[in-house]
SEGU-669206 format. One line per field, with one value per residue (C-alpha): residue in three letters; z, x, y. Coordinates in Angstrom, 3 decimals. Each point is the difference from the previous one (the first is absolute). Layout:
% residues N
resn	ALA_...
pz	Z_...
px	X_...
py	Y_...
***
This chain:
% residues 501
resn	MET_THR_ASP_ILE_LYS_THR_ASP_ILE_ILE_ARG_LEU_THR_ALA_ALA_GLU_ILE_ALA_GLU_LYS_ILE_ALA_SER_GLY_GLU_LEU_THR_ALA_VAL_GLU_VAL_THR_GLU_ALA_HIS_LEU_THR_ARG_ILE_GLU_ALA_VAL_ASP_GLU_LYS_VAL_HIS_ALA_PHE_LEU_HIS_VAL_ASP_ARG_GLU_GLY_ALA_LEU_ALA_GLN_ALA_ARG_ALA_VAL_ASP_GLU_GLN_LYS_ALA_ARG_GLY_GLU_LYS_LEU_GLY_SER_LEU_ALA_GLY_VAL_PRO_LEU_ALA_LEU_LYS_ASP_ILE_PHE_THR_THR_GLU_GLY_ILE_PRO_THR_THR_VAL_GLY_SER_LYS_ILE_LEU_GLU_GLY_TRP_ILE_PRO_PRO_TYR_ASP_ALA_THR_VAL_THR_ARG_ARG_LEU_LYS_GLU_ALA_GLY_VAL_VAL_ILE_LEU_GLY_LYS_THR_ASN_MET_ASP_GLU_PHE_ALA_MET_GLY_SER_SER_THR_GLU_ASN_SER_ALA_TYR_GLY_PRO_THR_GLY_ASN_PRO_TRP_ASP_LEU_THR_ARG_ILE_PRO_GLY_GLY_SER_GLY_GLY_GLY_SER_SER_ALA_SER_LEU_ALA_ALA_TYR_GLU_ALA_PRO_LEU_ALA_ILE_GLY_THR_ASP_THR_GLY_GLY_SER_ILE_ARG_GLN_PRO_ALA_SER_VAL_THR_GLY_THR_VAL_GLY_VAL_LYS_PRO_THR_TYR_GLY_GLY_VAL_SER_ARG_TYR_GLY_MET_VAL_ALA_PHE_SER_SER_SER_LEU_ASP_GLN_GLY_GLY_PRO_CYS_ALA_ARG_THR_VAL_LEU_ASP_ALA_ALA_LEU_LEU_HIS_GLU_VAL_ILE_GLY_GLY_HIS_ASP_PRO_LEU_ASP_SER_THR_SER_ILE_ASP_ALA_PRO_VAL_PRO_PRO_VAL_VAL_GLU_ALA_ALA_ARG_ASN_GLY_THR_VAL_THR_GLY_MET_ARG_VAL_GLY_VAL_VAL_ARG_GLN_PHE_SER_GLY_GLU_HIS_TYR_GLN_ALA_GLY_VAL_MET_GLN_ARG_PHE_ALA_GLU_SER_VAL_ASP_LEU_LEU_LYS_GLU_LEU_GLY_ALA_GLU_VAL_VAL_GLU_LEU_ASP_CYS_PRO_SER_PHE_ASP_LEU_GLY_LEU_SER_ALA_TYR_TYR_LEU_ILE_ALA_PRO_SER_GLU_CYS_SER_SER_ASN_LEU_ALA_ARG_PHE_ASP_ALA_MET_ARG_TYR_GLY_MET_ARG_VAL_GLY_ASP_ASP_GLY_THR_ARG_SER_ALA_GLU_ASP_VAL_THR_ALA_LEU_THR_ARG_GLU_ALA_GLY_PHE_GLY_ASP_GLU_VAL_LYS_ARG_ARG_ILE_MET_LEU_GLY_THR_TYR_ALA_LEU_SER_SER_GLY_TYR_TYR_ASP_ALA_TYR_TYR_GLY_SER_ALA_GLN_LYS_VAL_ARG_THR_LEU_ILE_VAL_ARG_ASP_PHE_GLU_ARG_ALA_PHE_GLU_GLN_VAL_ASP_VAL_ILE_VAL_SER_PRO_THR_THR_PRO_THR_THR_ALA_PHE_PRO_ILE_GLY_GLU_ARG_ALA_ASP_ASP_PRO_MET_ALA_MET_TYR_LEU_SER_ASP_LEU_CYS_THR_ILE_PRO_THR_ASN_LEU_ALA_GLY_ASN_ALA_ALA_MET_SER_LEU_PRO_CYS_GLY_LEU_ALA_PRO_GLU_ASP_GLY_LEU_PRO_VAL_GLY_LEU_GLN_ILE_ILE_ALA_PRO_ALA_MET_LYS_ASP_ASP_ARG_LEU_TYR_ARG_VAL_GLY_ALA_ALA_VAL_GLU_ALA_ALA_PHE_VAL_GLU_ARG_TRP_GLY_HIS_PRO_LEU_LEU_GLU_GLU_ALA_PRO_SER_LEU
pz	-8.218_0.767_-0.976_3.622_0.694_-3.175_1.125_3.458_-1.223_-2.252_2.935_1.529_3.610_1.010_-1.665_1.652_3.447_-0.551_-1.107_2.982_2.399_-1.513_0.078_-3.772_0.062_2.709_0.517_-0.531_-3.391_-1.064_1.190_-1.679_-3.292_0.049_1.078_-2.911_-2.345_1.328_-0.575_-3.553_-1.213_2.299_-1.591_-3.032_1.828_2.980_2.113_3.259_1.803_2.740_0.138_3.537_-0.817_3.496_1.664_-2.447_0.488_3.777_-0.179_-2.206_2.394_2.859_-1.902_-0.669_3.660_1.010_-2.236_1.339_3.515_-1.181_0.417_-2.169_-2.875_-1.155_-3.330_-1.740_2.161_-2.011_-3.023_-1.307_-0.383_-1.481_2.231_-1.388_1.388_1.727_3.011_2.831_0.604_3.102_-0.866_-3.794_-2.101_-0.723_-2.619_-1.410_-3.359_1.132_0.455_3.119_1.845_-1.665_2.519_2.700_2.021_2.085_3.641_-0.224_-2.283_-1.590_1.118_-3.458_0.241_3.491_-1.033_-2.969_2.220_2.604_-2.752_-1.138_-3.331_-1.242_-0.922_-2.869_-0.051_-0.813_-3.412_-2.172_-0.126_-1.079_2.589_2.954_-2.144_-2.307_-3.546_-2.379_-1.574_2.579_-2.113_2.923_2.139_1.026_-0.736_-3.622_-1.719_0.125_-3.239_-0.822_-0.422_-2.970_-1.772_1.906_-1.993_1.532_3.442_2.617_1.409_3.089_2.651_0.846_-3.225_1.832_1.776_-3.159_-2.074_2.597_-0.426_-3.801_-0.061_2.349_2.566_2.682_0.135_2.292_0.472_2.017_-1.524_1.008_-1.804_0.325_-3.425_-1.663_0.830_0.642_-2.718_-2.875_0.279_0.222_-3.175_-2.126_1.219_-0.226_3.754_2.783_2.328_2.702_1.740_3.176_1.633_1.479_3.554_-0.742_0.084_2.543_-1.136_3.095_-1.249_-3.580_-0.967_-0.641_-3.324_0.264_3.291_-0.920_-3.193_0.644_0.380_0.038_-1.704_-1.519_-3.410_-1.509_-3.181_0.923_1.777_2.683_0.766_0.411_2.353_2.148_0.281_0.692_2.926_1.460_-0.144_0.635_3.222_2.744_1.329_3.114_-1.163_-2.996_0.868_-3.401_0.316_-0.122_3.145_-1.781_-1.202_-3.413_-2.499_-1.026_-2.973_-0.153_0.106_-2.791_-2.124_0.400_-0.964_-2.820_-1.721_-1.510_-0.421_0.921_0.629_-1.384_-1.639_-0.816_-3.008_0.464_-3.036_1.140_-0.218_-3.785_-2.581_-2.079_2.399_-0.197_-2.272_-2.441_1.037_3.670_-0.684_-2.179_2.796_2.513_-2.179_-0.285_3.792_0.427_-2.447_1.978_3.218_-1.691_-1.128_3.574_1.265_0.968_-0.822_-1.489_0.928_-1.641_2.481_-0.222_2.570_-1.212_2.868_-1.084_-2.815_2.681_1.905_-1.628_0.720_3.596_0.631_-1.282_2.530_3.008_-0.394_-0.488_2.891_2.347_-1.424_0.685_3.628_0.379_-1.650_2.236_2.455_-2.348_1.308_0.354_3.772_0.965_-2.510_-3.522_-2.129_1.290_-2.398_0.734_3.751_0.182_3.076_-1.932_-1.172_1.846_0.552_-2.651_-2.553_0.755_-0.350_-3.338_-1.382_1.145_-1.600_-3.225_-0.185_1.457_-1.720_-3.687_-2.488_0.377_3.799_-0.162_-2.521_2.282_3.149_-1.735_-1.388_3.378_1.924_-2.415_0.281_3.802_0.141_1.392_-2.520_-2.140_2.464_-0.634_-3.751_-0.484_2.880_1.408_-3.404_-0.630_3.255_-1.067_-3.265_2.073_1.826_-3.324_-1.131_3.231_-0.627_-3.605_1.309_2.631_-2.649_-2.292_2.694_0.655_-3.522_-0.342_2.058_-1.720_-2.709_-2.799_-2.268_-1.794_2.666_-2.034_-3.354_-1.815_0.111_1.205_-1.773_-0.904_2.697_-0.523_-2.196_2.607_2.163_-1.129_-0.079_3.550_-1.184_-2.336_2.902_2.349_-2.462_0.771_3.161_-1.544_1.023_3.320_1.767_0.825_2.184_2.073_0.469_1.239_2.061_-1.326_-1.267_-3.488_-1.858_-3.344_-1.715_-3.524_-2.695_-3.098_-2.256_-2.126_-3.672_-1.209_2.226_1.688_3.490_3.045_0.673_3.478_1.086_3.063_2.480_2.589_3.128_2.861_3.147_2.130_-2.753_-1.200_-0.273_-3.023_-1.879_0.537_-0.746_-3.379_-0.707_0.615_-2.312_-2.816_0.490_-0.067_-3.211_-1.645_1.086_-1.231_-3.311_-0.802_2.047_2.004_1.848_-2.264_1.618_-1.440_-3.324_1.346_-1.793_2.007_1.276
px	-28.009_-1.652_1.566_0.519_1.989_2.043_0.748_1.060_2.511_1.635_0.749_3.452_0.506_0.473_-3.298_-1.848_1.327_-1.014_-3.536_-0.468_1.258_-2.372_-2.980_-0.411_0.610_-0.115_2.713_-2.588_-1.000_3.643_0.696_-3.108_0.988_3.396_-1.399_-2.431_2.888_1.920_-3.042_-0.311_3.600_2.161_-1.005_1.948_2.811_0.526_1.584_-1.460_0.538_-2.478_-2.665_-1.113_-3.389_-1.448_3.164_0.395_-3.591_0.403_3.135_-1.855_-2.948_2.413_1.410_-3.502_-0.904_3.192_-0.958_-3.552_1.408_1.913_3.402_2.923_0.673_3.436_1.396_-1.123_-2.973_-2.552_2.262_0.070_3.276_1.236_2.562_2.702_-0.499_3.386_-1.172_-1.664_-3.624_-1.793_-2.994_0.406_2.345_3.642_1.420_3.043_-1.116_1.031_-1.787_2.081_-2.009_-3.352_-2.770_2.309_-1.758_2.439_-0.813_1.490_0.367_3.236_1.031_-0.893_-3.441_-0.554_1.029_-2.361_-2.900_0.839_0.012_-3.473_1.220_-2.453_1.764_-1.933_1.967_3.286_1.658_1.672_3.783_2.914_0.467_1.979_0.595_2.352_-0.605_-0.495_-3.341_-2.432_0.100_1.622_-3.124_-1.342_-3.467_0.534_1.249_-1.463_-0.707_1.148_-3.119_1.650_0.134_-1.225_2.318_3.022_1.566_-0.751_3.513_1.151_0.156_-2.766_-1.977_-3.308_0.442_1.018_-2.779_-2.627_0.984_0.062_-3.373_-1.563_-0.747_1.748_1.520_2.829_2.046_2.926_2.896_3.423_3.273_2.942_1.560_-2.593_-3.339_-1.785_1.650_0.024_-3.765_-0.662_2.015_-1.838_-3.489_0.390_-0.299_2.166_2.038_2.499_2.717_0.709_3.413_0.782_-1.326_-2.382_-3.086_-0.282_0.563_-1.709_-2.658_1.276_0.903_3.748_1.666_3.381_0.219_2.749_-1.821_-3.782_-1.865_-3.725_-1.262_-2.909_-1.603_-2.458_-1.132_1.444_3.112_-2.016_-2.051_3.219_1.377_-3.144_0.214_3.742_-0.630_-2.600_2.108_3.469_1.846_1.872_-1.230_1.618_-1.235_2.385_3.697_0.872_-2.507_1.564_-0.657_-0.612_-3.008_-1.511_1.492_-2.433_-1.335_-3.494_1.337_2.432_-2.783_-2.119_2.902_1.712_2.873_3.375_1.224_3.671_0.258_2.807_-1.334_2.319_-0.209_2.020_1.833_-0.515_-3.811_-0.085_1.106_-1.083_-2.672_-2.008_-3.032_0.288_-3.334_0.970_3.228_-1.845_-2.442_2.841_1.961_-3.113_-0.361_3.588_-0.690_-3.134_2.011_2.356_-2.984_-1.279_3.276_2.134_3.667_0.732_3.318_1.372_1.233_2.169_-0.829_1.959_-1.041_-3.642_0.814_0.665_-3.217_-2.070_2.616_0.471_-3.746_-0.597_2.488_-0.985_-3.791_-0.113_2.437_-2.237_-3.096_1.442_0.410_-3.386_-2.020_1.509_-2.813_-2.537_0.615_-3.582_0.391_-1.219_-2.502_-1.246_-0.194_0.956_0.363_0.654_-0.591_-1.621_1.820_2.550_2.359_2.719_-0.160_2.713_-2.065_-3.119_1.980_1.447_-3.381_-1.654_2.632_-0.172_-3.759_-0.179_2.810_-0.067_2.852_1.409_0.046_1.760_2.487_0.937_0.186_2.419_2.090_0.142_0.825_2.847_1.347_0.068_1.482_3.420_2.731_-2.143_-1.051_2.982_0.031_-3.680_-1.911_3.073_0.957_-3.551_0.040_3.256_-1.676_-2.872_2.484_1.365_-3.543_-0.593_3.203_-1.013_-3.255_1.846_2.282_-2.960_-1.980_2.969_-0.619_-3.809_-3.185_-1.790_0.678_-2.451_-0.206_-2.522_-1.751_0.128_1.690_-3.215_-3.742_-2.289_0.834_-2.540_-0.957_2.060_2.653_2.789_-1.394_2.652_2.873_0.899_2.855_-2.281_-2.432_2.746_1.038_-3.294_1.681_3.207_-0.743_-1.715_2.342_2.907_-2.326_-1.027_3.613_0.877_-3.164_-0.877_-3.380_-1.536_-3.234_-1.503_-2.567_-1.471_1.905_-2.009_-0.816_2.515_-0.721_0.511_-2.660_-1.965_0.822_1.115_3.619_1.279_2.465_2.044_1.161_2.622_0.848_2.486_-1.058_-2.511_-0.417_-3.253_-1.585_2.216_-1.786_-3.330_1.331_1.367_-2.821_-2.710_1.714_0.314_-3.578_-1.385_1.900_-1.428_-3.541_0.342_1.473_-2.582_-2.930_-0.597_1.858_1.519_-1.988_-3.211_1.145_-0.136_-2.600_-3.196_-0.600
py	2.656_3.342_3.293_1.008_-3.160_0.488_3.544_-1.174_-2.578_2.622_2.298_0.234_-1.066_3.639_0.956_-2.894_0.938_3.619_-0.924_-2.324_2.674_2.584_-2.355_-0.077_-3.769_-2.637_-2.575_-2.731_1.453_0.123_-3.541_-1.409_1.675_-1.693_-3.362_0.232_0.728_-3.011_-2.222_1.332_-0.346_-2.116_-3.280_1.248_1.837_-2.354_2.718_-1.333_-3.294_0.859_2.729_0.835_1.505_-0.168_1.237_2.886_1.183_-0.256_2.178_2.499_0.179_0.675_3.004_1.348_-0.427_1.798_2.921_0.027_0.411_3.049_-1.605_1.095_-2.399_-1.091_1.166_-3.218_-1.003_-1.956_-0.460_-3.614_-1.874_-3.287_-1.748_-2.276_-3.501_0.036_2.036_-1.890_0.913_-1.208_-2.136_-0.158_-2.174_0.810_-2.366_1.890_-1.443_-3.503_-3.314_-0.625_2.680_-0.639_0.594_1.413_2.716_2.061_0.756_3.518_3.016_1.165_3.482_1.351_-1.635_1.418_3.515_-0.093_-1.013_2.635_2.640_-1.068_-1.372_-2.653_-3.249_-1.596_-3.249_-1.677_0.176_-2.614_-0.247_-2.149_-2.741_1.381_3.119_-1.907_1.178_2.910_-0.910_-1.501_-3.168_-1.830_0.294_-3.404_1.397_0.988_3.170_3.491_1.880_3.519_2.196_1.718_-3.377_-3.042_-2.290_1.773_-0.085_2.717_-0.232_-1.817_-0.967_2.477_-0.342_-0.360_3.332_1.877_-1.595_0.921_3.660_-0.081_-1.791_2.598_-2.688_2.061_3.502_-1.143_-3.162_-1.288_-1.909_-1.255_0.589_-2.423_0.583_2.219_-1.614_3.308_2.073_-2.507_-0.730_3.751_0.532_-2.560_1.008_3.781_0.563_1.445_-2.213_0.935_-2.000_1.958_0.090_-3.423_0.069_2.863_-2.272_-2.806_-3.582_-1.479_-2.413_0.153_-3.564_0.038_-0.795_1.751_1.853_2.472_1.019_-0.255_3.287_0.749_3.131_1.936_-0.509_2.482_1.736_3.415_1.235_1.811_-3.113_-2.005_2.664_-0.018_-3.793_0.105_2.348_-2.387_-3.181_1.461_0.661_-1.784_-3.339_-1.529_-3.413_0.159_0.030_1.495_2.859_3.482_2.030_3.297_2.003_-0.755_2.487_2.809_-1.949_1.548_3.538_-0.894_-1.531_3.140_2.280_-1.852_1.769_-0.860_3.563_0.154_-3.739_-2.153_-3.162_-2.893_-2.330_-3.204_-1.345_-3.608_0.277_-0.460_-2.538_-2.958_-1.265_3.238_0.394_2.924_1.518_-0.116_1.873_2.517_0.853_0.149_2.423_2.171_-0.063_1.185_2.843_0.857_0.191_2.449_2.102_0.035_1.455_-2.983_-0.410_-3.433_-1.654_-3.150_-2.611_-3.089_-2.721_-3.051_-2.289_0.238_-2.442_-2.631_0.675_-2.729_-2.673_1.111_0.162_-3.518_-1.326_2.121_-0.279_-3.797_-0.477_1.939_-1.701_-3.457_1.013_1.710_-2.757_-2.693_0.817_-1.605_-3.492_-1.382_0.026_3.472_1.397_-0.396_-3.129_-3.464_-2.945_-3.674_0.052_-3.434_-1.256_-2.059_2.754_1.879_3.766_0.420_-1.926_2.039_3.226_-1.104_-1.110_3.225_2.203_-2.003_0.495_3.507_1.921_0.940_-0.356_3.520_-0.232_-3.375_1.402_2.893_-2.145_-2.373_2.852_1.718_-3.158_-0.731_3.557_-0.267_-3.493_-0.859_0.689_2.307_2.722_2.277_-0.594_0.807_1.612_1.752_1.374_1.192_1.959_1.658_1.042_1.361_2.230_1.256_0.870_1.927_1.942_0.753_1.450_2.044_1.502_0.640_1.824_2.271_1.312_-0.150_0.261_-2.894_-2.568_-0.844_-3.035_-2.182_-2.089_-3.179_-0.749_-0.991_0.489_-2.803_-3.247_-2.707_-2.492_-3.148_1.611_-0.266_-2.794_-2.480_2.475_1.117_2.230_1.954_0.423_1.177_2.727_1.776_1.284_1.387_3.600_-0.622_-2.438_2.394_2.094_-3.023_-1.044_3.494_0.523_3.440_1.253_-0.162_0.690_-0.980_2.195_-0.002_1.905_-0.887_-2.910_-1.888_0.792_-3.582_-1.600_2.806_-1.324_2.019_0.926_0.866_2.667_-0.975_2.637_-1.003_2.011_-0.431_-1.850_1.946_2.581_-1.589_3.456_0.705_-2.795_1.707_3.465_-1.087_-2.460_2.585_2.485_-2.549_-1.224_3.553_0.744_-3.112_0.858_3.593_-1.110_-2.685_1.242_-3.185_-2.757_-2.620_-2.748_1.411_-1.465_-3.561_-2.148_-0.447_-3.504
***
């Protein structure tokens, strides 16, 4: 790889956009540099399921032609992006990490996909993920696991491990993920990147293959807070095609990221986000982050949110229940895989054979759990009770935000664990989302950003920032201030310490 291409892939998205707008770089040069990087390292990382080389270069040429005509470029025009393989993309495969959709090519773009294209963002390809976004490690992908660029024997988080790994491996400066119980923030935490779950309804779900409709939320992934804000602004906003989309302007996230400060802010620390499941190094870095916030002028307030302890249990009833309903559409009749249709079997038999062959173990586990929770005689005891707990969690957040502007916590209880370590222990895997799940249940906004390396293993630790619904700009205001303090203190972004591939 030439020096110029190495230099290009180390740039932030904001820097790339600026250099393309000034004429210092072309969009084609930038895209070719990242495609070259993917060719060099992705065999080891396995961040991508599909690389759209021809499509990406065509998008880049269109940006260069737009500039040549003297037209105004968008804030991220020409910047490459890795798209989680859960968003439909016209003309290229969308598998959702599952064999049941292997080879399916959608006839339309998701709203997020369309907005990226309209903004001139260059989509490099589709990234690996846990099947139907069910998992915390990307080990549940039907196409094999993704490695963490910090240590390829460890997980890159999940379900959006492909998107987070592509950032940490410098295969793309931007990525898109989805967050149902932490699947943007947890991967960001363990790869030393930035990931944001916007307010529920803040980014359209049209064309995003559904897992749990009341929890799923697409959002931006990047290596810096400003880059995430720029991407958030592009993909956010009301969409009449999504009935859950909020009809309100996108909060001023870019302005907040450019003017980060915590002076005079009240920052909450929740007692329930600590305990025996938390790695010592993670808690050490979190404590240092809280001290840093105090140094920067924030007032720290201790909070008690007792319902948060029930969040994991409630989530693993609500999410599987909704998944069992959403995945009923994969019946071998309409799209995707079809098994056993030899003219002798009934439609029911073909559906059963197809689901047996097409769904992985974790998807089957959650469908069965959800179907049981919704069944006659058990609905009130399980699903109904879980929704009542959800209401209690919402109320805990409401009381908390009467006292503070934002809440901070570790993003995930541990650093990246070895691939295979928790594969046979679903409960241990589910504990990865202890800190992230309450936010999904309540529908408010949250961010993860790097706050150092754990001393015992040298792997990234994430700081989670949580804000009230439609106050997403507070995430960027606080995140930018913390990020700037880290950069000033150590002289460079934490990700620069990642081992080269």
